[in-house]
N, C-alpha and C positions, 0 to 999 in steps of 0.2 A: 675835367669837363671836355677839353679839347679832344682827349683820346677816346672818351666815351661816345662823343659824337662821330669821330672818325671810324670807330669800330661798330658803330650802331648798337651801343650798349644804353639800355635806360639808366640815366643817372640815379633815379630813386632807388633802382634793384642794386645798383653797383655800391651805393651808399650802405644799404641795408646789409648786404654780404660783407662788405668791408668791416662794419661795426661788429656783426656776429663772430667773424673770425678774428678780430682783435680780442675778443673775449677769452681767448686761450691763454693770454698773457696773465690772466689772473691766477694761474697755477704755477708761476715762476718761484722758485725757492725763496728769493728775496722779497716776495711781495709782503708788505705789512700785515695784511689780513690773514695770509698763510702762517707767518710767524706767530701772531697772535692766537689763532686757533690752535696751533701746535703747543704753544705754551699752555693755554687753558686746559687742553686735553692730555697734557703731560705725555705727548708722543714725540718722536723724532722724525727727521725727514725720510729716513730710511724705512721705518716701520709704516708710514702713512702715504707715501708719495704713490704707491700703486692706486690707493683709493682716490686720492686727488686727480690722478690721471684719469680714472674712470668717470669720475663725477664732473670734471671740469672740461677736459680736452675731448674725451669720447662723446660726450653729451652735445657739445658745441659743434663737433663735426657732423653729427647726426642732424641737428637742426640746420646747420648750414646746407647740407644736401637737400633736405626737405625744402627750404626756402628757395634754393636755386632752382629746383625742379618745378615748384608752384610758380615762382616768378618768370621762368621761361615758358610755362604753359599758359598763365592767364595774366602775365604782366605784373607791374607793381601793384601791391595791395596795401 
């Protein structure tokens, strides 16, 4: 909070951006959900990691950019 006030960053927007960017951790190979999904679908990490990157990491980065732009233009929402 001190750094947000020091640099003039809206704390609500900073929290929102931090939460969204932390969503990329869901794609790590040792995540329980990923392991369960791979086991159910009978896939390996090598076969399906590109799909996971596209659906988890790329989509989160796109949403992060959109929220950052909207938050910078109109403030926290």
